[in-house]
TORFI-321544 format. One record per residue: residue number from 1; x, y, z of N, C-alpha, C in turn. Coordinates in pm, whole numbers, plus 50000, padded with zeros to 5 digits. Each point is the difference from the previous one (the first is absolute). Layout:
REM TORFI-321544
resi|nxx|nyy|nzz|caxx|cayy|cazz|cxx|cyy|czz
NUM|X|Y|Z|X|Y|Z|X|Y|Z .
...
This chain:
REM TORFI-321544
resi|nxx|nyy|nzz|caxx|cayy|cazz|cxx|cyy|czz
1|15178|37608|13720|49879|50073|49964|49938|50064|50124 .
2|49992|49921|50108|49941|50055|50122|50076|50121|50048 .
3|50139|49987|49989|50081|50113|50047|49974|50121|49915 .
4|49982|49986|49869|49974|50113|49910|49867|50065|50034 .
5|49899|49914|50022|49868|50053|50034|50006|50074|50133 .
6|50071|49941|50095|50011|50065|50132|50070|50134|49987 .
7|50107|50001|49917|50073|50125|49982|49911|50107|49938 .
8|49919|49958|49903|49909|50095|49935|49897|50051|50100 .
9|49945|49911|50082|49900|50039|50100|50062|50097|50100 .
10|50121|49965|50044|50068|50088|50095|50025|50137|49939 .
11|50044|49998|49871|50027|50125|49930|49874|50082|49984 .
12|49891|49935|49960|49873|50071|49982|49951|50054|50134 .
13|50012|49918|50105|49956|50044|50133|50082|50119|50048 .
14|50132|49992|49976|50086|50110|50043|49966|50127|49927 .
15|49976|49989|49869|49965|50118|49922|49866|50055|50045 .
16|49904|49910|50032|49868|50043|50045|50011|50075|50132 .
17|50080|49943|50091|50016|50066|50130|50066|50135|49986 .
18|50100|50007|49913|50070|50126|49979|49908|50102|49939 .
19|49919|49956|49905|49909|50093|49931|49893|50052|50093 .
20|49958|49923|50099|49891|50040|50087|50047|50066|50129 .
21|50132|49994|50024|50050|50059|50123|49981|50151|49998 .
22|49948|50058|50110|49973|50144|50007|50130|50077|50010 .
23|50002|50112|49933|50114|50090|50009|49988|50084|50127 .
24|50113|50010|50071|50000|50085|50119|49983|50146|49959 .
25|49919|50072|50077|49970|50141|49969|50067|50088|50103 .
26|50061|50107|49953|50064|50094|50091|49960|50142|49963 .
27|50011|50089|50098|49966|50141|49982|50121|50083|50044 .
28|50033|50101|49922|50114|50084|50035|49967|50092|50117 .
29|49872|50030|50019|49957|50089|50108|49951|49916|50117 .
30|50070|50008|50112|49965|49918|50117|49860|50029|50052 .
31|49958|50127|49992|49868|50036|50052|49888|49948|49909 .
32|50029|49994|49870|49904|49939|49907|49986|49852|50033 .
33|50112|49933|50019|49996|49857|50033|49927|49976|50132 .
34|50029|50084|50099|49935|49983|50130|49848|50017|49989 .
35|49957|50097|49919|49856|50024|49984|49932|49883|49930 .
36|50068|49943|49901|49942|49886|49929|49999|49876|50089 .
37|50107|49984|50077|50001|49886|50093|49887|50012|50103 .
38|49975|50122|50045|49889|50020|50094|49867|49967|49934 .
39|49988|50033|49872|49875|49974|49927|49972|49851|49989 .
40|50106|49919|49975|49980|49856|49981|50028|49922|50128 .
41|50033|50073|50108|50026|49939|50131|50113|49898|49993 .
42|50112|50043|49939|50119|49915|49993|50119|50088|50037 .
43|50040|49996|50125|50105|50090|50049|50140|49951|49968 .
44|50015|49868|49975|50133|49945|49977|49999|49906|49880 .
45|50120|49963|49954|50014|49904|49892|49995|50065|49864 .
46|50041|49925|49898|49998|50050|49864|49857|50020|49951 .
47|49982|50102|49919|49870|50025|49938|49998|49938|49862 .
48|49888|49938|49966|49988|49933|49870|49876|50050|49928 .
49|49986|49959|49875|49883|50037|49920|49872|49956|50069 .
50|50003|49881|50060|49879|49949|50066|49956|50090|50114 .
51|50097|50061|50068|49966|50089|50111|49919|50120|49952 .
52|50023|50042|49878|49937|50121|49948|49876|49971|49916 .
53|49971|49871|49979|49881|49964|49922|49873|50051|50067 .
54|49908|50047|49920|49869|50039|50049|49991|50142|50053 .
55|50112|50075|50003|49995|50138|50048|49953|50089|49887 .
56|49879|50049|50012|49944|50086|49896|49991|50146|50044 .
57|50006|50022|50130|49996|50137|50054|50101|50010|50113 .
58|50075|50112|50002|50108|50012|50098|50011|50145|50045 .
59|49999|50021|50132|50013|50135|50056|50139|50014|50062 .
60|50086|50080|49935|50136|50025|50047|50019|50147|50035 .
61|49894|50067|50037|50008|50143|50031|50069|50022|50134 .
62|50068|50116|50012|50062|50043|50126|50104|49901|50053 .
63|50082|49943|49911|50100|49902|50043|50144|50048|49981 .
64|50017|50126|49955|50134|50056|49976|50076|49923|49893 .
65|49928|49943|49905|50061|49924|49890|50064|50097|49901 .
66|50119|49962|49949|50070|50085|49904|50013|49934|49862 .
67|50006|49867|49996|50017|49929|49872|49897|49887|49989 .
68|49959|49971|49875|49896|49900|49977|50052|49874|49933 .
69|50130|49989|49979|50056|49883|49932|49958|49871|50071 .
70|49943|49907|49923|49952|49874|50054|49849|49991|50001 .
71|49935|50114|49999|49853|50000|50007|49939|49945|49871 .
72|50080|49996|49892|49950|49947|49873|49966|49851|50010 .
73|50046|49933|50107|49970|49858|50019|49856|49977|50043 .
74|49931|50106|50041|49859|49985|50039|49915|50011|49873 .
75|50004|49894|49918|49942|50010|49866|49847|49993|49998 .
76|49937|49979|50117|49853|50002|50004|49948|50131|50060 .
77|50091|50090|50034|49962|50124|50069|49918|50091|49909 .
78|49884|50045|50051|49911|50086|49922|49991|50142|50059 .
79|50001|50011|50134|49986|50129|50066|50114|50015|50099 .
80|50072|50115|49991|50118|50022|50082|49996|50140|50062 .
81|50016|50006|50132|50004|50129|50070|50144|50027|50046 .
82|50059|50107|49950|50138|50036|50030|50012|50141|50058 .
83|49890|50059|50043|50005|50139|50043|50087|50020|50123 .
84|50056|50121|50006|50078|50045|50117|50122|49913|50026 .
85|50078|49974|49894|50130|49937|50012|50105|50096|49944 .
86|50119|49950|49969|50107|50084|49945|50045|49948|49864 .
87|49905|49959|49918|50029|49936|49872|50006|50105|49889 .
88|50108|49994|49922|50015|50090|49886|49981|49927|49866 .
89|50039|49872|49994|49998|49925|49874|49890|49894|50005 .
90|49902|50013|49911|49887|49906|49996|50002|49914|49874 .
91|50112|49999|49927|50006|49931|49871|49977|49850|50012 .
92|50036|49940|50114|49981|49856|50017|49853|49961|49992 .
93|49911|50094|50025|49856|49968|49995|49954|49964|49859 .
94|50077|50040|49899|49966|49966|49861|50004|49849|49977 .
95|50070|49927|50088|50014|49855|49984|49885|49923|50064 .
96|49909|50072|50067|49887|49935|50066|49882|49992|49903 .
97|49986|49888|49932|49900|49986|49894|49857|50007|50050 .
98|49979|49963|50126|49863|49997|50053|49959|50132|50066 .
99|50096|50090|50018|49974|50123|50075|49896|50088|49931 .
100|49902|50045|50080|49894|50086|49948|50002|50139|50064 .
101|50044|50007|50124|49995|50128|50071|50114|50008|50101 .
102|50068|50115|50004|50105|50023|50098|49989|50143|50054 .
103|50013|50013|50133|49995|50130|50064|50140|50037|50046 .
104|50052|50116|49952|50137|50039|50030|50008|50138|50067 .
105|49886|50053|50042|49999|50131|50065|50095|50002|50120 .
106|50066|50114|50022|50087|50014|50114|50139|49945|49980 .
107|50040|49974|49874|50137|49958|49968|50069|50111|49921 .
108|50133|50008|50006|50072|50107|49929|50026|49969|49853 .
109|49894|49967|49926|50015|49961|49859|50001|50121|49908 .
110|50050|49979|49880|49999|50101|49895|49872|49985|49920 .
111|49911|50097|50011|49870|49993|49935|50012|49984|49848 .
112|50109|50048|49942|50017|49996|49854|50074|49876|49952 .
113|50028|49906|50088|50074|49880|49962|49925|49919|49894 .
114|50074|49943|49906|49940|49920|49893|49932|49875|50054 .
115|50041|49956|50118|49943|49877|50053|49849|50011|50017 .
116|49950|50117|50030|49856|50016|50019|49925|49993|49867 .
117|50067|50041|49896|49942|49985|49865|49991|49852|49966 .
118|50108|49926|50028|50001|49857|49970|49894|49926|50081 .
119|49985|50035|50127|49899|49935|50083|49859|50029|49948 .
120|49979|50124|49958|49870|50035|49942|49973|49922|49873 .
121|50104|49978|49918|49985|49922|49877|49963|49855|50030 .
122|50034|49954|50121|49965|49864|50042|49865|49998|50074 .
123|49927|50112|49992|49869|50014|50066|50009|49983|50152 .
124|50111|50047|50057|50016|49998|50145|49968|50140|50053 .
125|49904|50008|50089|49963|50129|50059|50102|50036|50108 .
126|50062|50118|49986|50099|50046|50097|49940|50117|50078 .
127|49983|49982|50130|49940|50102|50085|50113|50075|50070 .
128|50014|50129|49967|50113|50079|50052|49960|50092|50115 .
129|49873|50022|50021|49954|50083|50112|49881|49931|50067 .
130|49984|50028|50127|49891|49942|50076|49913|50108|50061 .
131|49871|49980|49997|49909|50090|50069|49998|49961|50147 .
132|50027|50094|50084|50005|49974|50144|49879|50063|50068 .
133|49935|49922|50084|49888|50053|50077|50053|50093|50107 .
134|49958|50124|49995|50051|50100|50092|49889|50045|50093 .
135|50032|50002|50130|49904|50051|50097|50018|50150|50012 .
136|49916|50062|50079|50012|50145|50016|49910|50074|49903 .
137|49980|50127|50029|49915|50085|49917|50075|50128|49966 .
138|49956|50070|49894|50068|50125|49962|50002|50104|50110 .
139|49901|49999|50089|49997|50097|50109|50043|49938|50132 .
140|50069|49885|49993|50047|49933|50120|50109|50079|50070 .
141|50031|49964|50125|50096|50079|50080|50144|49982|49955 .
142|50081|50100|50032|50143|49989|49980|50051|50070|49876 .
143|50128|50029|50002|50068|50061|49886|50147|49966|50010 .
144|50086|50100|49974|50144|49985|50020|50059|49887|49918 .
145|49960|49994|49872|50047|49896|49908|50074|50063|49883 .
146|50125|49955|49978|50081|50046|49888|50040|49880|49914 .
147|50044|50031|49878|50041|49895|49906|50125|50044|49925 .
148|50096|49909|49986|50121|50029|49924|50032|49878|49915 .
149|50039|50024|49875|50027|49892|49906|50141|50015|49942 .
150|50060|49887|49967|50129|50001|49931|50008|49871|49918 .
151|50005|50015|49868|49998|49882|49915|49872|49922|50021 .
152|50015|49872|50032|49883|49914|50021|49960|49990|50147 .
153|50067|50074|50086|49974|49991|50145|49916|50118|50047 .
154|49905|49972|50086|49914|50103|50060|50009|49990|50152 .
155|50011|50114|50065|49997|50005|50147|49890|50096|50044 .
156|49908|49949|50080|49901|50086|50067|50052|50032|50139 .
157|49982|50124|50043|50041|50045|50133|49875|50039|50077 .
158|49965|49922|50101|49878|50023|50076|50032|50041|50143 .
159|49957|50121|50038|50015|50044|50137|49899|49931|50090 .
160|50042|49962|50120|49913|49927|50090|49991|50069|50135 .
161|49912|49950|50083|50001|50028|50144|50000|49864|50069 .
162|50068|49993|50113|50025|49870|50062|49892|49959|50098 .
163|49893|50076|50010|49889|49965|50089|49870|50041|49932 .
164|49898|49916|50013|49868|50032|49944|49901|49895|50052 .
165|49873|50019|49962|49897|49905|50041|49965|49910|49882 .
166|49934|49890|50029|49968|49901|49896|49908|50058|49894 .
167|49911|50094|50039|49906|50055|49903|50063|50108|49912 .
168|50130|50018|50012|50076|50094|49918|50005|49953|49853 .
169|49982|49870|49979|50027|49938|49871|49873|49950|49933 .
170|50004|49986|49864|50113|50023|49910|50031|50148|49982 .
171|50120|50029|49948|50041|50137|49975|49951|50046|49863 .
172|50045|50117|49961|49956|50055|49871|50030|49902|49886 .
173|49917|50001|49901|50011|49908|49887|50137|50005|49932 .
174|50059|50119|49988|50130|50013|49934|50110|49931|50081 .
175|49990|50008|50131|50097|49933|50086|49984|49849|49989 .
176|49877|49954|50007|49973|49857|49989|50042|49947|49863 .
177|49981|50080|49895|50040|49960|49866|50152|49986|49991 .
178|50071|50095|50060|50146|49995|49999|50050|49874|50070 .
179|49938|49966|50115|50037|49876|50069|49974|49879|49911 .
180|49882|49996|49938|49962|49884|49919|50095|49980|49882 .
181|50049|50109|49943|50090|49991|49885|50139|49953|50039 .
182|50033|50011|50127|50139|49981|50043|50035|49852|50019 .
183|50125|49970|49963|50054|49865|50019|50068|49987|50135 .
184|50062|50109|50047|50083|49995|50120|49956|50112|50095 .
185|49977|49965|50126|49959|50097|50101|50123|50034|50084 .
186|50023|50130|50021|50123|50046|50064|49967|50089|50120 .
187|49990|49942|50121|49977|50080|50121|50133|50049|50058 .
188|49992|50083|50103|50122|50038|50072|50065|49874|50057 .
189|49920|49920|50070|50045|49870|50053|49891|49898|49970 .
190|50039|49880|49961|49902|49893|49979|49964|49940|50135 .
191|49909|50065|50072|49967|49960|50137|49932|49863|50007 .
192|49941|49956|49890|49933|49869|50002|50098|49884|49995 .
193|50126|50029|49968|50097|49891|49984|50129|50022|50078 .
194|49994|50083|50105|50119|50017|50083|50011|49881|50096 .
195|50122|49969|50038|50025|49893|50096|49982|50056|50141 .
196|49898|49956|50074|49973|50060|50132|50117|49984|50097 .
197|50074|49889|49990|50114|49980|50090|50113|50096|49965 .
198|50017|50025|49871|50102|50095|49957|49964|50141|50046 .
199|49871|50036|49987|49955|50132|50045|50017|50015|50150 .
200|49968|49894|50072|50016|50004|50146|50146|50023|50038 .
201|50091|49935|49930|50142|50016|50027|50048|50141|49970 .
202|49956|50056|49887|50039|50136|49963|49944|50100|50100 .
203|49874|49980|50040|49936|50091|50095|50073|49998|50134 .
204|50034|49881|50046|50073|49989|50127|50134|50071|49992 .
205|50069|49983|49889|50131|50061|49983|49993|50153|49997 .
206|49898|50054|49929|49994|50144|49979|49917|50074|50106 .
207|49904|49931|50060|49904|50071|50085|50010|49968|50148 .
208|50071|49895|50037|50006|49960|50141|50132|50041|50064 .
209|49994|50030|50127|50123|50028|50076|50079|49871|50015 .
210|50130|50009|49977|50086|49881|50004|50086|49994|50126 .
211|49988|50102|50086|50091|50009|50116|49933|49964|50132 .
212|49881|49940|49994|49932|49961|50122|49911|50107|50059 .
213|50003|50121|49946|49913|50107|50050|49863|49990|49934 .
214|49904|50077|50052|49866|50004|49943|49964|50145|49967 .
215|49885|50015|49936|49955|50133|49961|49992|50095|50119 .
216|49958|49947|50112|49983|50084|50120|50132|50064|50045 .
217|50110|49937|49963|50132|50054|50035|50040|50116|49910 .
218|49925|50023|49891|50047|50094|49897|49906|50118|49975 .
219|49882|49999|50061|49908|50112|49976|49954|50056|50134 .
220|49953|50125|50001|49951|50060|50125|49887|49920|50062 .
221|49993|50001|50132|49898|49922|50071|49860|50042|49962 .
222|49980|50132|49982|49867|50049|49962|49957|49946|49864 .
223|50093|49996|49906|49970|49948|49867|49972|49851|50006 .
224|50076|49929|50083|49977|49855|50013|49861|49973|50057 .
225|49957|50079|50097|49867|49983|50060|49891|50025|49896 .
226|50019|50105|49921|49901|50032|49896|49996|49889|49894 .
227|50118|49949|49966|50008|49890|49903|49929|49876|50052 .
228|50023|49968|50127|49937|49882|50060|49849|50010|49996 .
229|49946|50120|50028|49855|50020|49997|49947|49987|49858 .
230|50071|50055|49903|49956|49993|49860|49997|49855|49952 .
231|50105|49926|50030|50005|49860|49956|49891|49918|50069 .
232|49976|50028|50127|49894|49928|50072|49865|50024|49932 .
233|49975|50125|49960|49876|50031|49932|49987|49932|49865 .
234|50112|49962|49941|50000|49932|49870|50010|49848|50016 .
235|49993|49955|50125|50000|49856|50026|50136|49935|49992 .
236|50106|50077|50021|50137|49947|49991|50075|50029|50129 .
237|50032|49900|50081|50078|50023|50123|50140|50051|49965 .
238|50048|50098|50073|50131|50057|49969|50111|49898|50020 .
239|49975|49898|50081|50102|49897|50022|50037|49928|49869 .
240|49906|49998|49905|50026|49933|49872|50098|50079|49913 .
241|50016|50130|50030|50079|50086|49912|50112|50075|50072 .
242|50023|49970|50125|50092|50082|50078|50146|49985|49958 .
243|50030|49898|49921|50138|49983|49954|50031|50075|49870 .
244|49898|50069|49947|50017|50066|49871|50024|50150|50014 .
245|50061|50056|49896|50039|50141|50000|49881|50090|49967 .
246|50012|50130|50027|49887|50093|49981|49944|50001|49858 .
247|50086|49995|49896|49948|50007|49863|49907|49883|49970 .
248|50032|49883|50055|49918|49882|49975|49868|50011|50075 .
249|50004|50055|50120|49875|50022|50075|49910|50097|49926 .
250|50058|50104|49943|49922|50099|49924|49927|49933|49884 .
251|50070|49918|49923|49939|49930|49887|49895|49901|50046 .
252|50029|49932|50112|49906|49900|50052|49870|50063|50045 .
253|50008|50116|50066|49879|50070|50046|49911|50037|49881 .
254|50061|50054|49896|49922|50036|49882|49933|49877|49939 .
255|50073|49888|49993|49943|49879|49943|49887|49946|50087 .
256|50015|50006|50131|49894|49953|50090|49874|50086|49986 .
257|50017|50132|49984|49886|50088|49980|49930|49968|49868 .
258|50077|49978|49896|49943|49966|49868|49918|49873|50009 .
259|50054|49901|50070|49928|49873|50015|49874|50017|50082 .
260|50007|50078|50109|49883|50019|50086|49889|50074|49926 .
261|50038|50092|49912|49901|50075|49923|49947|49921|49879 .
262|50060|49886|49972|49953|49916|49889|50054|50039|49863 .
263|50108|50079|49999|50056|50046|49871|50113|49907|49956 .
264|49967|49874|49983|50103|49898|49974|50002|49953|49855 .
265|49942|50081|49911|49993|49959|49860|50067|50105|49912 .
266|50132|50013|50015|50074|50098|49922|49999|49969|49852 .
267|50026|50101|49920|49999|49982|49854|50108|49901|49957 .
268|50116|50006|50065|50107|49905|49967|49952|49856|50023 .
269|49942|49978|50118|49951|49867|50034|49893|49954|49901 .
270|49913|50091|49961|49893|49967|49905|50058|49943|49871 .
271|50099|50067|49944|50056|49955|49872|50091|49878|50018 .
272|50069|49989|50112|50084|49882|50022|49914|49875|50017 .
273|49887|50012|50067|49909|49885|50013|49941|49963|49864 .
274|49968|50102|49920|49951|49974|49864|50108|49928|49918 .
275|50124|50044|50015|50110|49939|49925|50015|49852|50036 .
276|49983|49967|50129|50005|49860|50042|49890|49919|49933 .
277|49880|50055|50000|49886|49931|49940|50015|49984|49850 .
278|50061|50100|49936|50013|49999|49853|50132|49940|49953 .
279|50080|49950|50094|50130|49939|49967|50091|50095|49922 .
280|49996|50128|50037|50090|50097|49938|50133|50000|50075 .
281|50106|50024|49925|50132|50009|50062|50010|50127|50083 .
282|50070|49991|50114|50018|50114|50088|50150|50023|50022 .
283|50044|50125|49983|50140|50037|50023|50003|50118|50096 .
284|50063|49985|50114|50009|50110|50097|50110|50098|49963 .
285|49973|50129|50024|50100|50104|49972|50102|50012|50112 .
286|49959|49964|50121|50087|50018|50116|49992|49876|50089 .
287|50085|50001|50104|49996|49892|50098|49950|50055|50134 .
288|49958|49910|50086|49957|50039|50134|50114|50070|50073 .
289|50120|49946|49988|50115|50059|50069|50027|50142|49954 .
290|49989|50026|49871|50024|50135|49948|49900|50100|50058 .
291|49874|49960|50009|49900|50092|50052|50017|50022|50151 .
292|50022|49894|50075|50013|50015|50145|50125|50079|50037 .
293|50105|49985|49919|50125|50069|50030|49985|50151|49997 .
294|49907|50051|49922|49979|50144|49993|49962|50055|50137 .
295|49916|49927|50071|49957|50042|50134|50108|49968|50104 .
296|50061|49884|49985|50099|49956|50099|50124|50089|49999 .
297|50029|50062|49888|50121|50083|49988|49984|50141|50057 .
298|49882|50034|50046|49981|50133|50060|50055|50004|50141 .
299|50022|50120|50051|50055|50016|50135|49897|49960|50105 .
300|50048|49974|50120|49910|49967|50110|49901|50114|50025 .
301|50049|50125|50000|49911|50114|50025|49891|50009|49895 .
302|50036|49972|49876|49901|50008|49893|49896|49888|50015 .
303|50045|49884|50042|49907|49889|50022|49903|50032|50113 .
304|50049|50062|50105|49913|50039|50112|49895|50098|49951 .
305|50040|50092|49913|49904|50095|49945|49894|49928|49916 .
306|50043|49901|49923|49904|49919|49923|49898|49936|50094 .
307|50049|49945|50108|49912|49932|50095|49901|50099|50062 .
308|50049|50116|50040|49912|50101|50058|49891|50041|49901 .
309|50038|50019|49873|49904|50042|49898|49894|49894|49972 .
310|50035|49873|50024|49904|49892|49971|49895|49983|50109 .
311|50023|50060|50117|49908|49983|50113|49886|50101|49992 .
312|49919|49984|49897|49884|50088|49984|49873|49920|50026 .
313|49894|50067|50025|49871|49935|50022|49958|49926|49873 .
314|49945|49882|50016|49965|49918|49884|49893|50069|49914 .
315|49914|50079|50063|49898|50071|49923|50064|50107|49911 .
316|50103|50066|50052|50072|50097|49919|50073|49930|49885 .
317|50059|49885|50030|50067|49921|49896|49900|49958|49892 .
318|49882|49959|50043|49894|49961|49907|49961|50117|49910 .
319|49991|50117|50056|49964|50119|49923|50103|50027|49889 .
320|50129|49987|50034|50105|50021|49900|49988|49897|49887 .
321|49976|49875|50038|49989|49895|49899|49879|50021|49910 .
322|49887|50040|50059|49880|50023|49921|50023|50111|49897 .
323|50073|50104|50042|50032|50107|49906|50086|49948|49885 .
324|50098|49916|50034|50087|49944|49898|49921|49910|49906 .
325|49909|49917|50054|49918|49913|49916|49919|50083|49900 .
326|49938|50107|50049|49917|50084|49916|50080|50061|49885 .
327|50119|50052|50031|50083|50061|49897|50055|49897|49902 .
328|50029|49881|50051|50049|49895|49911|49891|49959|49901 .
329|49878|49984|50050|49889|49964|49913|49975|50108|49895 .
330|50017|50125|50043|49978|50113|49908|50106|50002|49891 .
331|50122|49957|50032|50106|49994|49899|50068|50133|49972 .
332|49988|50097|50092|50060|50132|49980|50141|50000|50058 .
333|50102|50009|49912|50140|49992|50043|50038|50113|50092 .
334|49962|50122|49965|50040|50117|50078|49943|49994|50141 .
335|49872|49965|50010|49935|49994|50132|50060|49890|50087 .
336|50024|49883|49939|50055|49890|50079|50142|50033|50046 .
337|50079|50059|49913|50137|50037|50037|49999|50102|50112 .
338|49911|50098|49990|49992|50105|50104|49958|49941|50134 .
339|49913|49899|49997|49953|49941|50127|50106|49914|50066 .
340|50092|49947|49921|50101|49911|50055|50131|50070|50033 .
341|50010|50127|49963|50122|50077|50030|49960|50131|50067 .
342|50093|50057|50073|49974|50126|50071|50104|50102|49954 .
343|49957|50089|49909|50093|50098|49945|50048|50100|50105 .
344|49924|50018|50106|50036|50099|50102|50095|49944|50106 .
345|50023|49869|49996|50086|49939|50100|50146|50038|49974 .
346|50067|50041|50105|50144|50030|49989|50075|49870|50025 .
347|50059|49945|49893|50064|49870|50009|50140|50012|50058 .
348|50031|49913|50095|50134|49995|50056|50091|49925|49901 .
349|50128|50000|50030|50095|49929|49915|49967|49851|49996 .
350|49958|49945|50115|49967|49857|50001|49866|49974|49932 .
351|49906|50093|50010|49875|49988|49923|50032|49988|49851 .
352|50087|50088|49953|50035|50001|49859|50070|49871|49959 .
353|50091|49953|50087|50073|49876|49971|49905|49881|49997 .
354|49905|49999|50094|49903|49890|50006|49912|49999|49876 .
355|49948|50115|49959|49915|50007|49882|50078|49967|49873 .
356|50126|50036|49998|50083|49966|49884|50015|49848|49989 .
357|50020|49935|50116|50012|49854|50000|49866|49933|49970 .
358|49893|50057|50057|49867|49940|49986|49941|50019|49862 .
359|50029|50114|49937|49938|50031|49871|50103|50008|49886 .
360|50091|50095|50007|50088|50029|49887|50084|49879|49959 .
361|50076|49946|50095|50091|49891|49968|49925|49877|49949 .
362|49888|49971|50066|49921|49885|49956|49944|50022|49861 .
363|49957|50122|49971|49944|50027|49868|50104|49979|49890 .
364|50123|50044|50025|50105|49978|49901|50028|49851|49984 .
365|50001|49927|50111|50024|49856|49993|49889|49928|49925 .
366|49874|50035|50033|49888|49933|49932|49995|50038|49853 .
367|50031|50125|49969|50001|50045|49860|50107|49925|49921 .
368|50114|49972|50062|50105|49924|49931|49951|49861|49963 .
369|49928|49936|50091|49947|49866|49971|49896|50006|49890 .
370|49912|50100|50005|49898|50016|49896|50066|50027|49865 .
371|50106|50077|50000|50075|50026|49876|50053|49869|49942 .
372|50048|49910|50087|50048|49870|49955|49887|49920|49934 .
373|49880|50005|50058|49885|49934|49938|49979|50053|49859 .
374|50000|50132|49987|49970|50063|49872|50107|49968|49896 .
375|50124|49992|50041|50108|49979|49904|50016|49854|49960 .
376|49931|49909|50067|50004|49859|49961|49931|49977|49865 .
377|49902|50086|49968|49923|49984|49876|49948|49856|49990 .
378|49939|49954|50109|49959|49859|50011|49860|49971|49948 .
379|49924|50106|49975|49861|49980|49962|49907|49988|50118 .
380|50054|50005|50121|49918|49988|50121|49936|50134|50036 .
381|49890|49990|50073|49937|50119|50059|50010|49988|50152 .
382|50053|50104|50062|50022|50003|50144|49898|50093|50067 .
383|49953|49960|50116|49909|50083|50080|50069|50029|50131 .
384|50061|50119|50009|50077|50040|50117|49907|50067|50101 .
385|49997|49950|50124|49913|50055|50102|50086|50047|50118 .
386|50005|50132|50017|50080|50061|50107|49917|50107|50069 .
387|50036|50033|50124|49931|50107|50071|49990|50126|49915 .
388|49888|50067|50005|49973|50112|49909|50105|50110|50008 .
389|50059|50023|50118|50100|50105|50012|50120|49975|49909 .
390|50028|49874|49970|50113|49968|49911|49974|50044|49856 .
391|49876|50036|49972|49965|50050|49867|49959|50147|50003 .
392|50004|50062|50120|49952|50137|50014|50102|50096|50059 .
393|50084|49952|50092|50091|50087|50072|50137|50000|49932 .
394|50040|50116|49949|50128|50012|49930|50119|49973|50093 .
395|50104|49934|49944|50007|49940|49867|49926|49866|49999 .
396|49894|49990|49921|49920|49878|50000|50037|49913|49880 .
397|49946|49879|49999|50036|49902|49898|49967|50050|49860 .
398|49886|50066|49985|49961|50051|49868|50102|50100|49949 .
399|50037|50098|50082|50092|50104|49955|50140|49943|49974 .
400|50041|49900|50080|50131|49937|49979|50004|49928|49866 .
401|49893|49927|49968|49995|49930|49870|49999|50100|49885 .
402|49931|50111|50019|49999|50104|49896|50139|50059|49981 .
403|50074|50017|50108|50138|50049|49990|50087|49901|49924 .
404|49965|49872|50006|50075|49897|49929|49960|49990|49853 .
405|49905|50084|49958|49962|50004|49860|49875|49923|49964 .
406|49931|49943|50100|49876|49927|49974|49882|50095|49999 .
407|49903|49972|49915|49877|50079|49997|49896|49932|50088 .
408|49959|50068|50106|49906|49942|50096|49865|50070|49986 .
409|49896|49922|49978|49865|50054|49975|49911|49977|50122 .
410|49932|50104|50043|49900|49985|50107|49876|49937|49941 .
411|49964|49882|50048|49882|49929|49949|49875|50038|50076 .
412|50015|50013|50132|49883|50032|50083|50047|50064|50130 .
């Protein structure tokens, strides 16, 4: 009898333990699982029902999530934020009996899908668009904004200038609105996330003499003396730069003048810093090496000419920049293009080759990447920020995209 009773107790206990044991929970999307693990502060080990108990509100926005399988286990969930992911199928949300509100703006969903009808029948509010607080005013500075759409993808093309003052911002309301709507920011180079050691290595390879000689061995003595005086006036001893080639000195002088004048708040930097603060994805169109190679590939004589042209009085340089700032704020394409180009200049063969490398070839390359964005039909909105000449000087990005069959609209 005792053995029978013991067997029954053991059997009942075993059944009780089996019935109460938590089922392991898994998610097909690794980024969804990672986001939920971060929410419950459990980075390792199996996930169980108990781990998810008590979660009534969950923010999974901006996590690059593609699938929601497994989220139905959060049976106490009432409010869910899913904006700015890559989710197309939301049908699993129908299994969330406690769900009252879900935000799905910024995902590539089908607005006509039956799933939204079913969710509405369950009294679940589905928020498909978000009101974004936009800075700027209708009469704010700046222009040079275009828009191109293909399927569910939108690309804004914003012309920039790489130097400005802090009081330049915010820009015109339409520009700020375009930035706010965008999921992905696309500069020429993502300068906020470059590896400084990698850049240093590339610069040394492309810009420094490798044969033990110095700049003084390669340029006229008179030019070297003038360069030394200019650098001294900008607070830079020539000894710091004597191992570098003329093209690099030319670029360095311009940068030192910009810094001394306080024009260190370029439009590109403004939006890249905003993107960091807003956790927006950033994709660079080019690499540091690609840009530096354009200058490094020129002849020695052409580099010397670049250096000579850069040795202007800082007040004259300031005057040129102030004119550019004024025209940029005005937003007049024709005037800005005329100020940045000289139609009366007789271009040499190397001038033409340099401009082709600096403008034409890069424009075709950048347009190819933008075309790839458009053809993904991802539902994303891109905010492309490139120097204004890339949108004004033929063949420019706008005209190249139009040749490819895209309709490009001038927004501002």
